[in-house]
LUMZA-589018 format. One line per field, with one value per residue (C-alpha): residue number from 1; chain; x, y, z. Coordinates in nm, 4 decimals. Layout:
REM residues N
n	NUM; ...
chain	A; ...
c1	X; ...
c2	Y; ...
c3	Z; ...
***
This chain:
REM residues 425
n	1; 2; 3; 4; 5; 6; 7; 8; 9; 10; 11; 12; 13; 14; 15; 16; 17; 18; 19; 20; 21; 22; 23; 24; 25; 26; 27; 28; 29; 30; 31; 32; 33; 34; 35; 36; 37; 38; 39; 40; 41; 42; 43; 44; 45; 46; 47; 48; 49; 50; 51; 52; 53; 54; 55; 56; 57; 58; 59; 60; 61; 62; 63; 64; 65; 66; 67; 68; 69; 70; 71; 72; 73; 74; 75; 76; 77; 78; 79; 80; 81; 82; 83; 84; 85; 86; 87; 88; 89; 90; 91; 92; 93; 94; 95; 96; 97; 98; 99; 100; 101; 102; 103; 104; 105; 106; 107; 108; 109; 110; 111; 112; 113; 114; 115; 116; 117; 118; 119; 120; 121; 122; 123; 124; 125; 126; 127; 128; 129; 130; 131; 132; 133; 134; 135; 136; 137; 138; 139; 140; 141; 142; 143; 144; 145; 146; 147; 148; 149; 150; 151; 152; 153; 154; 155; 156; 157; 158; 159; 160; 161; 162; 163; 164; 165; 166; 167; 168; 169; 170; 171; 172; 173; 174; 175; 176; 177; 178; 179; 180; 181; 182; 183; 184; 185; 186; 187; 188; 189; 190; 191; 192; 193; 194; 195; 196; 197; 198; 199; 200; 201; 202; 203; 204; 205; 206; 207; 208; 209; 210; 211; 212; 213; 214; 215; 216; 217; 218; 219; 220; 221; 222; 223; 224; 225; 226; 227; 228; 229; 230; 231; 232; 233; 234; 235; 236; 237; 238; 239; 240; 241; 242; 243; 244; 245; 246; 247; 248; 249; 250; 251; 252; 253; 254; 255; 256; 257; 258; 259; 260; 261; 262; 263; 264; 265; 266; 267; 268; 269; 270; 271; 272; 273; 274; 275; 276; 277; 278; 279; 280; 281; 282; 283; 284; 285; 286; 287; 288; 289; 290; 291; 292; 293; 294; 295; 296; 297; 298; 299; 300; 301; 302; 303; 304; 305; 306; 307; 308; 309; 310; 311; 312; 313; 314; 315; 316; 317; 318; 319; 320; 321; 322; 323; 324; 325; 326; 327; 328; 329; 330; 331; 332; 333; 334; 335; 336; 337; 338; 339; 340; 341; 342; 343; 344; 345; 346; 347; 348; 349; 350; 351; 352; 353; 354; 355; 356; 357; 358; 359; 360; 361; 362; 363; 364; 365; 366; 367; 368; 369; 370; 371; 372; 373; 374; 375; 376; 377; 378; 379; 380; 381; 382; 383; 384; 385; 386; 387; 388; 389; 390; 391; 392; 393; 394; 395; 396; 397; 398; 399; 400; 401; 402; 403; 404; 405; 406; 407; 408; 409; 410; 411; 412; 413; 414; 415; 416; 417; 418; 419; 420; 421; 422; 423; 424; 425
chain	A; A; A; A; A; A; A; A; A; A; A; A; A; A; A; A; A; A; A; A; A; A; A; A; A; A; A; A; A; A; A; A; A; A; A; A; A; A; A; A; A; A; A; A; A; A; A; A; A; A; A; A; A; A; A; A; A; A; A; A; A; A; A; A; A; A; A; A; A; A; A; A; A; A; A; A; A; A; A; A; A; A; A; A; A; A; A; A; A; A; A; A; A; A; A; A; A; A; A; A; A; A; A; A; A; A; A; A; A; A; A; A; A; A; A; A; A; A; A; A; A; A; A; A; A; A; A; A; A; A; A; A; A; A; A; A; A; A; A; A; A; A; A; A; A; A; A; A; A; A; A; A; A; A; A; A; A; A; A; A; A; A; A; A; A; A; A; A; A; A; A; A; A; A; A; A; A; A; A; A; A; A; A; A; A; A; A; A; A; A; A; A; A; A; A; A; A; A; A; A; A; A; A; A; A; A; A; A; A; A; A; A; A; A; A; A; A; A; A; A; A; A; A; A; A; A; A; A; A; A; A; A; A; A; A; A; A; A; A; A; A; A; A; A; A; A; A; A; A; A; A; A; A; A; A; A; A; A; A; A; A; A; A; A; A; A; A; A; A; A; A; A; A; A; A; A; A; A; A; A; A; A; A; A; A; A; A; A; A; A; A; A; A; A; A; A; A; A; A; A; A; A; A; A; A; A; A; A; A; A; A; A; A; A; A; A; A; A; A; A; A; A; A; A; A; A; A; A; A; A; A; A; A; A; A; A; A; A; A; A; A; A; A; A; A; A; A; A; A; A; A; A; A; A; A; A; A; A; A; A; A; A; A; A; A; A; A; A; A; A; A; A; A; A; A; A; A; A; A; A; A; A; A; A; A; A; A; A; A; A; A; A; A; A; A; A; A; A; A; A; A; A; A; A; A; A; A; A; A; A; A; A; A; A; A; A; A; A; A; A; A; A; A; A; A
c1	1.0575; 1.0502; 1.2523; 0.9117; 0.8453; 0.9606; 1.0174; 0.7473; 0.8652; 0.8091; 0.4431; 0.1691; -0.1135; -0.3819; -0.1822; 0.1066; 0.4414; 0.5267; 0.8340; 0.7020; 0.4117; 0.5433; 0.4307; 0.7518; 0.6049; 0.5127; 0.8687; 0.9993; 0.7698; 0.8739; 1.2522; 1.3189; 1.5019; 1.7366; 1.6671; 1.7813; 1.5206; 1.5928; 1.3693; 1.4890; 1.2567; 1.4142; 1.7646; 1.6647; 1.4903; 1.7941; 2.0296; 1.7957; 1.7997; 2.1765; 2.1544; 1.8964; 2.1074; 2.4164; 2.2403; 2.4211; 2.7440; 3.0329; 3.0242; 3.0674; 2.8532; 3.0011; 2.8384; 3.0581; 3.0508; 3.1522; 2.8080; 2.6327; 2.8083; 2.5313; 2.5456; 2.1798; 2.2357; 2.5379; 2.3417; 2.0691; 2.3213; 2.4869; 2.1445; 2.1064; 2.4263; 2.6425; 3.0109; 3.1669; 3.4089; 3.5966; 3.8459; 3.9665; 4.0247; 3.7234; 3.4957; 3.6249; 3.5567; 3.2010; 3.1384; 3.2579; 3.0423; 2.7395; 2.7937; 2.9899; 3.3106; 3.6477; 3.6573; 3.3753; 3.5546; 3.7808; 4.0072; 4.0572; 4.2124; 4.5325; 4.6759; 4.6375; 4.8314; 5.0547; 4.8207; 4.5222; 4.6967; 4.7926; 4.4397; 4.2952; 4.5385; 4.4851; 4.1082; 4.1332; 4.0545; 3.9455; 4.1494; 4.3550; 4.3321; 4.6843; 4.7015; 5.0743; 5.4167; 5.4996; 5.1899; 5.2895; 5.6139; 5.4302; 5.1825; 5.4610; 5.6675; 5.3794; 5.2551; 5.6041; 5.6768; 5.3500; 5.3810; 5.0618; 4.9847; 4.8213; 4.5631; 4.5955; 4.4683; 4.6156; 4.3752; 4.4452; 4.3673; 4.2370; 4.2359; 3.8643; 3.6468; 3.3342; 3.1652; 3.0925; 3.1825; 3.5622; 3.5677; 3.4206; 3.6037; 3.8582; 3.9613; 4.1583; 4.5380; 4.5162; 4.3368; 4.5186; 4.3692; 4.5199; 4.8354; 4.8784; 4.7617; 5.1074; 5.2765; 5.0397; 5.2246; 5.5542; 5.3933; 5.2174; 5.5518; 5.7016; 5.4154; 5.4801; 5.8370; 5.7653; 5.7269; 5.3975; 5.1793; 4.9196; 4.8161; 4.4480; 4.2771; 4.2605; 4.0490; 3.9180; 3.6957; 3.6300; 3.4114; 3.0814; 2.7345; 2.8028; 2.4992; 2.6244; 2.7127; 2.9846; 3.2592; 3.2210; 3.2551; 3.5537; 3.7242; 3.6447; 3.8073; 4.1258; 4.1346; 4.0715; 4.3656; 4.5791; 4.4180; 4.5088; 4.8638; 4.9117; 4.7771; 5.0292; 5.3023; 5.1553; 4.9949; 4.6350; 4.3777; 4.0649; 3.8564; 3.7885; 3.6649; 3.4829; 3.4035; 3.0819; 2.9779; 2.6456; 2.4447; 2.0913; 1.8194; 1.8348; 1.6503; 1.4822; 1.8155; 1.9602; 1.8886; 2.1454; 2.1416; 1.9765; 2.1826; 2.0403; 2.1679; 2.5096; 2.5536; 2.4154; 2.6626; 2.9568; 2.8581; 2.8151; 3.1626; 3.3209; 3.1625; 3.2564; 3.6197; 3.6193; 3.6406; 3.3169; 3.5226; 3.6398; 3.4518; 3.2928; 3.2954; 3.0821; 3.0829; 2.7690; 2.7070; 2.4944; 2.2576; 2.1806; 2.1115; 2.0633; 1.6925; 1.6252; 1.6879; 1.5540; 1.6778; 1.4031; 1.4418; 1.2084; 1.1542; 1.2819; 1.2121; 1.1069; 1.3062; 1.1912; 1.4612; 1.5184; 1.6768; 1.6235; 1.3698; 1.5299; 1.3652; 1.5858; 1.5759; 1.7459; 1.9525; 2.2724; 2.5821; 2.7337; 2.4379; 2.4323; 2.7497; 2.6617; 2.5027; 2.7805; 3.0635; 2.9471; 2.6709; 2.4533; 2.0823; 1.8639; 1.4862; 1.2933; 0.9316; 0.7038; 0.6009; 0.2414; 0.0379; -0.1173; -0.3156; -0.0204; 0.0525; 0.3901; 0.6725; 1.0293; 1.2820; 1.6460; 1.6481; 1.9401; 2.0728; 2.1965; 2.5718; 2.7796; 2.8793; 2.7202; 2.7753; 2.5354; 2.2429; 2.0427; 1.8403; 1.8132; 1.5217; 1.2532; 0.8803; 0.7598; 0.4528; 0.6185; 0.5810; 0.7681; 0.7241; 0.6715; 0.8843; 1.0662; 1.2149; 1.5368; 1.4876; 1.7337; 1.9618; 2.0518; 2.4025; 2.6868; 2.4662; 2.5274; 2.8557; 2.9939; 2.8308; 3.0477; 3.0281; 3.1099; 2.9812; 2.9711; 2.6463; 2.5509; 2.4994; 2.1442; 1.9712; 1.9058; 1.5883; 1.5233; 1.1680; 1.0708; 0.7039; 0.5095; 0.8238; 1.0363; 1.3873; 1.6105; 1.9460; 2.1600; 2.0961; 2.1114; 2.4495; 2.4447; 2.6197; 2.8544; 2.9546; 3.0985; 3.3897; 3.3968; 3.7420; 3.8909; 4.0877; 4.1294; 4.4809; 4.5920; 4.5216
c2	-3.4959; -3.8636; -4.1231; -4.2759; -3.9958; -4.0720; -4.4420; -4.6421; -4.9663; -4.8452; -4.7629; -4.7545; -5.0028; -4.9283; -4.9031; -5.1276; -5.0085; -5.2377; -5.3021; -5.4172; -5.6476; -5.7359; -5.5787; -5.5112; -5.5845; -5.9347; -5.9916; -5.8877; -6.1442; -6.4163; -6.3619; -6.1714; -5.8438; -5.6744; -5.7552; -5.6084; -5.6250; -5.5386; -5.4800; -5.6576; -5.4452; -5.1257; -5.2487; -5.3516; -5.0200; -4.8236; -5.0212; -4.9797; -4.6026; -4.5922; -4.8250; -4.6027; -4.2940; -4.4617; -4.5935; -4.4812; -4.4134; -4.6591; -4.7598; -5.0132; -5.0066; -5.1721; -5.2085; -5.1058; -5.4232; -5.2503; -5.0864; -5.4202; -5.7481; -6.0000; -6.2781; -6.2368; -5.8643; -5.9397; -6.2086; -5.9535; -5.7222; -6.0085; -6.0801; -5.7088; -5.7269; -5.5169; -5.5580; -5.5006; -5.2709; -5.4707; -5.3529; -5.6831; -6.0440; -6.1277; -5.9062; -6.0615; -6.4081; -6.3001; -6.1825; -6.5166; -6.7047; -6.5016; -6.5991; -6.2943; -6.2957; -6.1462; -6.0199; -5.7835; -5.6546; -5.3613; -5.3921; -5.0690; -4.9878; -4.8386; -5.1473; -5.4608; -5.7535; -5.9600; -6.2567; -6.0419; -5.9098; -6.2623; -6.3869; -6.1154; -6.1768; -6.5532; -6.5008; -6.2775; -5.9375; -5.6756; -5.3916; -5.3057; -4.9433; -4.8643; -4.6027; -4.5398; -4.5690; -4.8506; -5.0407; -4.9930; -5.1792; -5.4377; -5.5266; -5.5354; -5.7711; -6.0092; -6.0117; -6.0721; -6.3512; -6.5256; -6.4822; -6.2755; -5.9329; -5.6981; -5.4615; -5.1360; -4.7832; -4.5205; -4.3751; -4.0040; -3.7778; -3.4552; -3.2530; -3.1763; -3.1082; -3.3218; -3.1410; -3.4608; -3.5919; -3.5872; -3.9624; -4.0410; -3.7766; -3.9457; -3.6864; -3.4271; -3.4209; -3.4735; -3.8077; -4.1399; -4.2383; -4.2238; -4.0712; -3.6925; -3.5190; -3.3623; -3.7059; -3.8799; -3.8116; -3.9350; -4.2488; -4.3283; -4.2965; -4.5323; -4.7789; -4.8108; -4.9250; -5.1774; -5.5460; -5.7232; -5.4113; -5.3265; -4.9616; -4.9306; -4.6434; -4.3721; -4.3673; -4.1093; -4.1301; -3.8179; -3.9423; -4.0845; -3.9377; -3.6508; -3.4279; -3.1847; -3.2357; -2.9668; -3.1705; -3.4537; -3.2135; -3.0370; -3.3710; -3.4829; -3.1706; -3.2348; -3.5991; -3.5096; -3.2690; -3.5718; -3.7817; -3.5112; -3.4800; -3.8568; -3.8747; -3.6080; -3.8431; -4.1408; -4.3013; -4.3590; -4.4816; -4.6825; -4.6077; -4.3419; -4.4612; -4.1850; -4.4058; -4.3746; -4.1761; -4.0325; -3.9420; -4.0371; -3.8542; -3.9524; -3.6374; -3.3233; -3.1417; -3.3965; -3.3178; -3.5103; -3.5136; -3.8118; -4.0751; -3.9293; -3.5817; -3.7186; -3.9221; -3.6403; -3.3926; -3.6267; -3.7128; -3.3481; -3.2640; -3.5646; -3.4695; -3.1024; -3.2005; -3.4535; -3.7677; -3.9415; -4.2461; -4.3185; -4.5892; -4.4241; -4.6405; -4.5734; -4.7614; -4.6718; -4.8420; -4.6441; -4.5154; -4.8722; -5.0296; -4.7555; -4.6802; -5.0523; -5.1473; -5.0989; -5.2096; -5.3368; -5.3015; -5.3792; -5.1389; -5.2933; -5.0061; -4.6442; -4.4422; -4.0856; -3.8633; -3.5138; -3.3877; -3.6682; -3.9408; -4.2643; -4.5245; -4.8290; -5.0775; -5.4092; -5.2764; -5.0909; -4.9223; -5.2624; -5.3321; -4.9868; -4.7813; -4.4766; -4.2612; -4.3276; -4.3045; -4.0142; -3.8587; -3.9554; -3.8714; -4.1789; -4.1584; -4.3767; -4.4864; -4.7157; -5.0178; -4.9978; -4.6827; -4.6706; -4.4315; -4.3859; -4.0114; -3.9089; -3.7875; -3.6791; -3.9603; -4.0465; -4.3936; -4.5801; -4.9341; -5.1631; -5.1248; -4.9800; -4.6582; -4.3127; -4.3029; -4.5941; -4.4128; -4.4522; -4.1296; -3.8206; -3.5939; -3.7760; -3.7396; -4.0989; -4.2791; -4.5799; -4.8202; -5.1379; -5.4201; -5.1937; -5.2461; -4.9484; -4.9264; -4.7357; -4.6303; -4.5994; -4.8481; -5.0780; -4.9322; -4.9439; -5.1169; -5.4895; -5.4538; -5.2454; -5.4453; -5.5894; -5.8172; -5.5449; -5.6366; -5.9976; -5.9262; -6.1601; -5.9818; -5.9539; -6.1773; -6.0445; -6.0898; -6.0007; -5.9411; -5.9786; -5.8956; -6.1678; -6.3752; -6.3520; -6.4987; -6.5386; -6.4503; -6.4557; -6.6518; -6.4684; -6.5259; -6.7608; -6.7091; -7.0098; -6.8662; -6.5623; -6.7654; -7.0624; -6.9652; -6.9040; -7.1496; -7.1899; -7.2294; -7.5783; -7.6602
c3	-3.1030; -3.0164; -3.2047; -3.2795; -3.5250; -3.8758; -3.8021; -3.9814; -3.8226; -3.4636; -3.4020; -3.1406; -3.1917; -2.9415; -2.6183; -2.7329; -2.8709; -3.1638; -3.3740; -3.7103; -3.6142; -3.2696; -2.9389; -2.7487; -2.4063; -2.5268; -2.6493; -2.3077; -2.1450; -2.3882; -2.3922; -2.0709; -2.0164; -2.0848; -2.4490; -2.7778; -3.0540; -3.4185; -3.7194; -4.0307; -4.2422; -4.1093; -4.1935; -4.5453; -4.6046; -4.4867; -4.7120; -5.0089; -4.9526; -5.0011; -5.2991; -5.4717; -5.4062; -5.5540; -5.8654; -6.1800; -5.9894; -5.9882; -5.6249; -5.3479; -5.0357; -4.7265; -4.3852; -4.0890; -3.8813; -3.5570; -3.5325; -3.4770; -3.5478; -3.4820; -3.7417; -3.8400; -3.8968; -4.1147; -4.2998; -4.3732; -4.5388; -4.7293; -4.8767; -4.9603; -5.1668; -4.9358; -4.8647; -4.5219; -4.3437; -4.0784; -3.8183; -3.6722; -3.7573; -3.5445; -3.7496; -4.0713; -3.9299; -3.8394; -4.1956; -4.3331; -4.0803; -4.1947; -4.5589; -4.6721; -4.8755; -4.7920; -5.1510; -5.0513; -4.7395; -4.6631; -4.3584; -4.1627; -3.8242; -3.6874; -3.5182; -3.7276; -3.5828; -3.8132; -3.7743; -3.8747; -4.1861; -4.2893; -4.2163; -4.4393; -4.7251; -4.7205; -4.7182; -5.0273; -4.8745; -5.1260; -4.9770; -4.6699; -4.5605; -4.4384; -4.1631; -4.1041; -4.2616; -4.0195; -4.1325; -4.4958; -4.4260; -4.2139; -4.4898; -4.7487; -4.5323; -4.4647; -4.8247; -4.9633; -4.7176; -4.8039; -5.1789; -5.1939; -5.3333; -5.0831; -5.2351; -5.0399; -5.0013; -4.7737; -4.5212; -4.5268; -4.2321; -4.3908; -4.0638; -4.0960; -3.7920; -3.8277; -3.5391; -3.3489; -3.0022; -2.9471; -2.8788; -3.2222; -3.4242; -3.6513; -3.9119; -3.7122; -3.7062; -3.3298; -3.3849; -3.4071; -3.7418; -4.0904; -4.2335; -4.2268; -4.5420; -4.5802; -4.5803; -4.8198; -5.1476; -5.0052; -4.8682; -5.1967; -5.3733; -5.1152; -5.1540; -5.5272; -5.4527; -5.1786; -5.2674; -5.2248; -5.2462; -5.5107; -5.4732; -5.5596; -5.3830; -5.1230; -4.8074; -4.5649; -4.2557; -4.0488; -3.7637; -3.6485; -3.5800; -3.8243; -3.8695; -4.1360; -4.5014; -4.5178; -4.3395; -4.5919; -4.8853; -4.7298; -4.6714; -5.0252; -5.1699; -4.9733; -5.0832; -5.4484; -5.4348; -5.3545; -5.6269; -5.8798; -5.7488; -5.7623; -6.1180; -6.2209; -6.1009; -6.2851; -5.9792; -6.0794; -5.8308; -5.9022; -5.5946; -5.3343; -4.9940; -4.8020; -4.5034; -4.3071; -4.0029; -4.1196; -3.8118; -3.7195; -3.5263; -3.1614; -3.0535; -3.1816; -3.1990; -3.4440; -3.8081; -4.0136; -4.3934; -4.5565; -4.7389; -5.0603; -4.9705; -4.8734; -5.1903; -5.4056; -5.2578; -5.3062; -5.6626; -5.7542; -5.6229; -5.7977; -6.1297; -6.0941; -6.0509; -6.3309; -6.1187; -6.2143; -6.3201; -5.9653; -5.7787; -5.4744; -5.1647; -4.8569; -4.5266; -4.3275; -3.9960; -3.7506; -4.0205; -4.1319; -3.7929; -3.5315; -3.5906; -3.6406; -3.2787; -2.9273; -2.5871; -2.3582; -1.9806; -1.6935; -1.4056; -1.0800; -0.8412; -0.8437; -0.5911; -0.5233; -0.3762; -0.2406; -0.5623; -0.8133; -0.8747; -0.9911; -1.2116; -1.1591; -1.4475; -1.5166; -1.8087; -1.7307; -1.8692; -1.9437; -2.1766; -2.3401; -2.2984; -2.5087; -2.2352; -1.9830; -2.2375; -2.4546; -2.2407; -2.5355; -2.5397; -2.5957; -2.6229; -2.3756; -2.3978; -2.1985; -2.4020; -2.2804; -2.2292; -1.8819; -1.6670; -1.4301; -1.3924; -1.5397; -1.3189; -1.3884; -1.3592; -1.4151; -1.5716; -1.4131; -1.3927; -1.1139; -1.1847; -0.8997; -1.0791; -1.0619; -1.4373; -1.4820; -1.6392; -1.9586; -1.9546; -1.7338; -1.6489; -1.8469; -1.7938; -1.7784; -1.6473; -1.4840; -1.1978; -1.0966; -1.3440; -1.6469; -1.9578; -2.1072; -2.4556; -2.5175; -2.8793; -3.1692; -2.9937; -3.2827; -3.3282; -3.0761; -2.8225; -2.8050; -2.9955; -2.7060; -2.4251; -2.1491; -1.8462; -1.5929; -1.2443; -1.3758; -1.5579; -1.8440; -2.1736; -2.3108; -2.5605; -2.9111; -3.1148; -3.4789; -3.5973; -3.9611; -4.0096; -3.8327; -3.7646; -3.4503; -3.4349; -3.1310; -3.2891; -2.9748; -2.6577; -2.3276; -2.1677; -1.8683; -1.5373; -1.5865; -1.9258; -1.7458; -1.6077; -1.8473; -1.9767; -1.6324; -1.4158; -1.0424; -0.9050; -0.8016; -0.4378
***
């Protein structure tokens, strides 16, 4: 199955692959390649799907900024009424620059610097998800010294296997995230005694690109056991943050539950255990922006070989790290249908690493000068891009029906070393 299937915003019109109303090959000509292109309609539709599923349930919906932090993307979700999950002071600053409010943000992450905690408190952060006993004391110290009350939740590690790639699994006891389930009661008791803290909720996040509902429900049961135990001790929580991580279909083997199925399963379990009064918080990232984006790359050379045929394009692992980092499968399509006979290719970039590949063993009709689209690339693409090999990062374009917006300029070569200094001579 191609990522084209089931995506109403990515369609063939005659021989042209289009995102919304825009032929992608024409965008490549206009803005150059490599180029990230996003559909605003796809992002709005994805957010609305979560909002419909959560209707009637006390909830907060927050976009995970790390998936794609472009200001125009964040602005789109501000206008959709979403809050934000941030994991750094930089992400919080981006949300504010896009018109969002700190009061709609939750601050997660295992290693918040003192300056970041203070920045968040002064901005009026809605909640800080604390991930260790040391961080509990850190936030208490900073809040007390600044005369502010820090709204907190403990992020609990439920030791649940989400069945995802080891690098994006976050809910096992071997992972660095959260406090151990066995320590949670003691740490909540401690939190109620420390100055400057206002205990509000409990949080849990078990991983990313999760394609089964069962791990969420297992994690929820473990967290609700703690909620009940805390209530028995007089510590009552107002919200339960189940994080994000819902997978998307990159290939035919991916069949993740829909947002409606996820929310329905969580709501059913909450009601069955008598916790319908808790505010349910979700923090989707990939499922809101992944299908909305493509990475466009132009074929530089085709290089037949004894064992492999290489299609060398101008996008590389520094532009899209997922294949090299996770051995992730990304669908690839020509942007224009031609009469060129298909052959089997590895799609690779110019970076000096054997790990610099975007797709392996794909049957593609390509020749030099053609534009290829790497599909479902809206999440963890540009946000993970680097300048390895001193390569400028791509431009970003957002399409909105008949409108096209350049939302990030292509990096220039002088910008690569603008912050560097030569030694005195």
